[in-house]
Structure formats: structure tokens, C-alpha cells
C-alpha positions as CSV (number, residue, x, y, z in Angstrom):
1,M,22.1,38.9,59.7
2,K,25.8,39.7,60.3
3,K,26.9,42.9,61.9
4,H,30.5,43.9,61.7
5,Y,31.5,47.1,63.5
6,S,34.8,48.8,63.0
7,T,36.0,52.2,63.8
8,R,39.4,54.0,63.6
9,L,40.7,54.3,67.1
10,F,42.5,57.5,68.0
11,L,44.4,57.6,71.2
12,S,45.9,59.8,73.8
13,F,45.8,59.3,77.5
14,I,44.4,60.7,80.7
15,L,41.6,61.0,83.2
16,L,40.1,59.9,86.5
17,A,39.3,61.6,89.7
18,G,39.5,61.3,93.5
19,A,37.3,62.4,96.4
20,I,34.8,60.0,97.8
21,G,31.7,60.8,99.8
22,C,28.1,59.7,100.2
23,H,26.0,61.8,97.8
24,Q,23.4,61.4,95.1
25,E,25.2,63.2,92.2
26,P,25.6,62.9,89.3
27,I,22.0,61.8,88.5
28,I,21.8,58.9,86.0
29,P,19.7,59.8,82.9
30,K,16.5,58.0,82.2
31,S,17.6,54.6,80.9
32,A,16.6,51.0,80.3
33,I,16.7,50.2,84.0
34,P,14.9,51.8,86.9
35,G,16.5,54.6,88.8
36,T,18.4,52.6,91.3
37,C,22.0,52.2,92.6
38,Q,24.7,52.4,90.0
39,I,28.4,52.4,90.8
40,Y,30.1,55.7,90.2
41,R,33.4,55.9,91.9
42,I,35.7,53.6,94.0
43,A,38.7,54.9,95.9
44,V,41.2,52.8,97.8
45,V,44.0,54.0,100.1
46,N,46.6,51.4,101.2
47,E,49.7,52.9,103.0
48,G,51.4,55.2,100.5
49,I,49.3,54.0,97.5
50,R,46.0,55.7,96.5
51,D,43.8,54.9,93.5
52,T,40.5,55.9,92.1
53,T,38.2,54.3,89.5
54,T,35.3,56.3,88.0
55,Y,32.4,55.0,85.9
56,I,30.5,57.3,83.4
57,Y,27.3,56.1,81.7
58,N,25.4,57.0,78.5
59,G,21.7,58.0,78.4
60,F,20.6,54.4,78.0
61,G,22.5,53.3,81.1
62,H,25.5,51.5,79.6
63,V,29.0,52.3,80.9
64,E,30.6,54.7,78.5
65,E,33.9,55.5,80.1
66,V,36.0,54.0,83.0
67,T,38.9,56.0,84.3
68,Y,41.6,54.9,86.7
69,R,44.4,56.8,88.4
70,Q,47.0,55.6,90.9
71,W,49.4,57.6,93.1
72,T,52.3,56.4,95.1
73,N,53.5,58.7,97.9
74,G,51.6,61.5,96.2
75,I,53.1,61.0,92.8
76,M,51.0,59.7,89.9
77,T,52.2,56.3,88.7
78,T,49.3,55.1,86.5
79,N,46.7,57.0,84.4
80,S,44.3,55.0,82.3
81,R,41.0,55.3,80.5
82,Q,38.6,52.8,78.8
83,N,36.0,54.1,76.3
84,F,33.1,52.1,75.0
85,T,31.1,52.8,71.8
86,Y,27.6,51.4,71.1
87,S,25.4,51.1,68.1
88,A,22.0,52.7,67.8
89,D,20.4,49.4,68.9
90,H,22.7,49.2,72.0
91,Y,25.3,46.7,71.0
92,L,28.9,47.3,72.1
93,V,30.8,47.9,68.8
94,S,34.3,49.1,69.9
95,Q,36.4,49.7,72.9
96,V,39.7,51.5,73.5
97,D,41.9,50.9,76.6
98,Q,44.6,53.5,77.1
99,T,47.2,53.5,79.9
100,T,50.2,55.6,80.8
101,A,52.6,54.4,83.4
102,Y,55.1,56.9,85.1
103,T,58.4,56.1,86.7
104,A,59.9,57.8,89.7
105,G,62.4,59.4,87.4
106,G,59.7,61.2,85.4
107,S,59.7,59.0,82.3
108,S,56.5,57.4,81.0
109,T,55.4,54.5,78.8
110,R,52.1,54.2,76.9
111,D,50.0,51.2,76.1
112,S,46.8,51.4,74.0
113,K,44.6,48.6,72.8
114,G,41.5,48.7,70.6
115,Y,38.7,46.1,70.5
116,I,36.3,45.5,67.5
117,Y,33.2,43.5,68.1
118,T,31.5,41.4,65.4
119,Y,28.0,39.9,65.8
120,Q,25.8,37.3,64.0
121,D,22.1,37.2,64.6
122,G,22.4,39.3,67.7
123,L,25.2,37.2,69.3
124,I,28.9,38.1,69.6
125,Q,31.1,36.0,67.3
126,Q,34.5,37.6,67.6
127,V,36.4,40.4,69.3
128,A,39.5,41.5,67.4
129,I,42.2,43.0,69.7
130,G,44.9,45.4,68.3
131,N,47.5,47.9,69.3
132,A,45.6,51.1,68.7
133,L,48.8,53.1,68.2
134,S,50.5,50.9,65.6
135,G,47.5,49.0,64.2
136,Q,49.2,45.7,64.9
137,T,46.8,42.8,65.6
138,L,47.4,41.3,69.1
139,G,44.8,38.5,69.2
140,Y,41.2,37.5,69.1
141,T,38.4,36.2,71.3
142,K,36.1,33.8,69.5
143,Y,32.7,32.5,70.5
144,T,30.7,29.5,69.1
145,Y,27.2,28.4,69.9
146,E,25.0,25.3,69.9
147,N,21.2,25.8,69.7
148,G,21.7,29.4,70.6
149,K,23.8,28.7,73.7
150,L,27.5,29.4,74.2
151,K,29.5,26.3,73.3
152,T,33.1,27.5,73.2
153,Y,35.0,30.6,74.3
154,V,38.5,30.8,72.8
155,E,41.3,33.4,73.3
156,T,44.0,33.3,70.5
157,N,47.2,35.1,69.6
158,A,47.6,37.2,66.5
159,Q,48.0,34.1,64.3
160,Q,44.6,32.8,65.7
161,Q,46.3,30.0,67.5
162,P,44.5,29.2,70.8
163,V,46.0,30.4,74.0
164,R,43.0,29.5,76.2
165,S,39.9,27.7,75.3
166,Y,36.8,26.9,77.4
167,T,34.0,24.4,76.5
168,F,30.5,24.5,78.0
169,D,27.6,22.0,78.2
170,G,24.0,22.7,77.1
171,T,23.3,24.3,80.5
172,G,26.1,26.7,80.2
173,K,28.3,24.9,82.7
174,L,32.1,24.8,82.1
175,V,33.2,21.2,81.3
176,Q,36.7,21.6,79.8
177,V,39.6,24.1,79.9
178,N,42.8,24.2,77.8
179,E,45.5,26.8,78.8
180,A,48.9,27.4,77.4
181,G,51.5,26.9,80.2
182,T,49.1,24.5,82.1
183,T,49.7,20.8,81.9
184,T,46.4,20.0,83.5
185,A,43.3,21.9,84.4
186,V,40.7,19.9,86.4
187,V,37.1,21.0,86.1
188,T,34.6,19.8,88.7
189,N,30.9,20.9,88.6
190,G,31.7,23.9,86.4
191,K,34.7,25.2,88.4
192,I,38.4,24.8,87.9
193,T,39.5,23.0,91.1
194,K,43.1,22.3,90.2
195,R,45.8,23.6,87.9
196,I,49.2,21.9,87.4
197,L,51.6,24.2,85.6
198,N,54.5,23.2,83.4
199,N,57.0,24.1,86.1
200,G,55.4,21.6,88.5
201,T,53.4,24.2,90.5
202,T,50.1,22.8,91.7
203,I,47.2,25.2,92.5
204,A,44.0,23.9,94.1
205,Y,40.8,25.8,94.5
206,Q,37.6,25.4,96.6
207,F,34.3,27.1,96.0
208,D,31.0,27.5,97.9
209,N,27.6,26.6,96.5
210,K,27.3,30.1,95.1
211,G,30.5,29.8,93.1
212,Q,32.6,32.1,95.4
213,L,36.2,31.1,96.0
214,V,36.6,30.1,99.6
215,S,40.2,28.8,99.5
216,D,43.2,28.3,97.2
217,S,46.6,26.7,97.8
218,T,49.8,26.9,95.8
219,A,52.5,24.3,96.2
220,L,56.0,24.0,94.7
221,A,59.1,22.3,95.9
222,G,58.5,22.4,99.7
223,S,56.8,25.8,99.6
224,Q,53.0,26.2,100.1
225,I,50.8,29.2,100.3
226,M,47.2,28.7,101.6
227,R,44.6,31.5,101.3
228,T,41.0,31.5,102.7
229,Y,38.1,33.9,101.9
230,S,34.8,34.6,103.6
231,Y,31.9,36.9,102.5
232,D,28.9,38.9,103.8
233,N,25.4,38.3,102.5
234,Y,25.0,41.6,100.7
235,P,25.1,42.1,96.9
236,Y,28.4,42.8,95.1
237,W,28.4,46.2,93.4
238,N,28.6,44.8,89.8
239,K,24.8,44.1,90.2
240,T,24.3,47.8,89.6
241,Q,25.6,47.7,86.0
242,L,23.9,46.7,82.8
243,Q,25.3,43.7,80.9
244,F,26.4,44.0,77.3
245,R,23.7,43.1,74.8
246,G,24.5,40.0,72.8
247,I,27.6,39.1,74.8
248,P,27.3,36.2,77.2
249,S,29.0,36.3,80.6
250,P,30.2,32.8,80.9
251,D,31.5,31.3,84.2
252,L,35.1,30.5,83.2
253,G,35.6,28.4,86.3
254,G,37.0,31.0,88.7
255,H,35.5,33.2,91.5
256,T,31.9,34.4,91.0
257,F,31.3,37.8,92.4
258,V,28.1,37.4,94.5
259,H,28.9,39.0,97.9
260,N,31.6,41.2,99.4
261,L,34.8,40.0,101.0
262,I,34.8,40.4,104.8
263,A,37.9,38.3,105.8
264,N,40.9,36.5,104.2
265,T,43.9,34.7,105.6
266,I,47.3,33.9,104.2
267,V,49.4,31.1,105.6
268,Q,52.8,30.3,104.0
269,T,55.1,27.4,104.9
270,Q,58.6,26.6,103.7
271,N,59.8,23.0,104.3
272,G,57.2,22.7,107.1
273,R,58.0,26.0,108.8
274,F,55.7,28.9,109.0
275,V,57.0,32.0,107.2
276,Q,53.8,34.0,107.0
277,N,50.5,33.9,108.9
278,Q,48.2,36.9,108.4
279,K,44.5,37.6,108.6
280,F,42.7,40.6,107.1
281,E,39.3,41.7,108.3
282,Y,37.0,44.1,106.4
283,R,34.6,46.3,108.4
284,R,31.9,47.4,105.9
285,T,29.0,49.9,105.8
286,Y,26.1,49.7,103.4
287,T,23.5,51.7,101.7
288,K,19.8,51.2,102.6
289,T,19.5,48.9,99.5
290,G,22.4,46.8,100.7
291,Y,25.3,47.8,98.6
292,T,28.7,48.3,100.3
293,L,30.0,51.8,100.8
294,G,33.5,50.4,101.1
295,Y,35.6,49.0,104.0
296,A,38.1,49.7,106.7
297,R,40.6,46.8,106.7
298,S,42.3,45.6,109.8
299,D,45.8,46.6,108.4
300,G,44.7,50.2,107.8
301,A,43.7,50.0,104.2
302,R,40.5,51.9,103.3
303,Q,38.0,51.8,100.4
304,N,35.2,54.3,99.7
305,I,32.4,53.7,97.1
306,V,30.0,56.3,95.7
307,Y,26.8,55.3,93.9
308,T,24.4,57.4,91.9
309,N,20.6,57.3,92.5
310,C,21.2,55.3,95.6
311,I,19.7,55.5,99.1
């Protein structure tokens, strides 16, 4: 049975909050999951830039609203909100993303996108993406299945011409990628291990056995940037949220969020000479259940995380 959900999307802008601390409020309503840690707010301060992201949930436990604000030197520069609407049987049916960006001179620009989700036999078939202010179609995300398992995931433009496409084998592992602007994308054991762009840039990636990115390097015309990443053994905060019903979460060949970053390095060379060599270390604290409460980074950046129903 086919389900097609469409709603008129009305837009304006606003929302988010600040202040971080370790507390138990607000309490999550009784839902489909046990009363356990659920991400509520993330705040980051890095030199003159401060931002906060807040998550609000419905009575079932699904995320209903995400708000984000950013300030630069005390002046708001970005104000955005995502709203999610669900059917009575808990399928995501529509989404609205609204963002207002502010300039130092006081002017602002608005961007608003609407997403309509279509299902067949309980599985997502298509997401239509539009400009929620003008009604103009911007593109689509399309899913196909084989024996009930995801076979292809395709992002298209408004004319339904593919921009990116991903193909999976019967176990759900990525086997092929096609991307506009990429001459070659090499897939090894379900991960994209190399990209060669049309301008000659080569990007190589390495992953650990959990799918986490451990290094990447970018090379073009005598310039090379090498980054490395290492992680703790505690769960990443996304484990505290429900997944969307009927919508697969395929591994598209990039980093898999399993644990928390604890160190990364950046080394840049130009014609064999070092022009940058930096290391960032993240000192973290955790809840009793193992979720990170944020970090203090070696360059002074700070992150604070608040959970609900968490010890």
C-alpha cells in the first residue's frame, strides 16, 4: 500500500537557546524507548564564535524540532530551525528547514527548504525537496530495493537527473558510487577510499574496522594536506536518538559515528616544505552511562552537552 504525505509548508524563522549544565530537565515523556539518555543541547565556544543546538522530542520519542544559533563576537550570525512532522503510525511525513543568516551590517538573508516523504509498503521511496518560500522544486532523493533491502540511493536535481548515486550489495554494503564533479570514486570494502576530482585533486581516505575515519589526505599540484583522527571507546551521542521508521540509514562510504574524537592532527606541505603542523587534543568527561558531556580542546575551544533522563 502506497502512502504519500504532503503538507503545505509555512515558514518564518527563529529559535534556539544557550546555557549548558549537567541537569535532568526537561524530562522526556513516556515513549517507545526506555527512559535513558537522550541528547538535549550542545553548545560550542571557539574563540569569538559561540553556537548552540537544541533538540525537542514528541511524546513518542522522535525528534520534533532542532534549533541552531550562532554568535560571532556577541552578534547573532545564524538562526535556524528544523521541524519534523509524523503520521499517527510514526512515519516521518514532512520536514521544514529554515535559516536566517545575518551580516555585520545588519542585513539578513533567508533560506527555507521543505521535504515531503513518500512510502511504499512501509519503506521510503522518495523525498521531494523544495523551496518552501517559492514552492520551486529543488531536487529529489530516491530509494530502490531488492528483496526488501536497499539497492540504490540517488540524489537528483529538480529535473530528476542524478547528482549522486550509491549502489549496495545484498548485505547493505556500498559497492559503487557516482558523483557529479568526481572523475573516479574508489570503493573498497564498503568505504570510499579515494576520490579523484575533475580538477585533478586526489583525496584518499583510511578507516578502522569500525568504519571510523582515521586519516585523509588531499593532494593537488605540489600541495598536500594530511589529517589523522583518533577516538575514545565511549558511545557517540547519536545512539540516544530514535531512527526514522521506514527510512534506512545506509553507510554512504564516509565516516561512521561510533565513538568520540579525542585527537586530530593537520599537516600541510607545499612543494615539500611544511606550512602547517598542528595537533588538537580533546579532554572529555562522561555521564555514568558513558556518553560524553563535551570536551576542552587543547587550543581553548569548549563543548558542553546536556542530556535528558541521563545519569
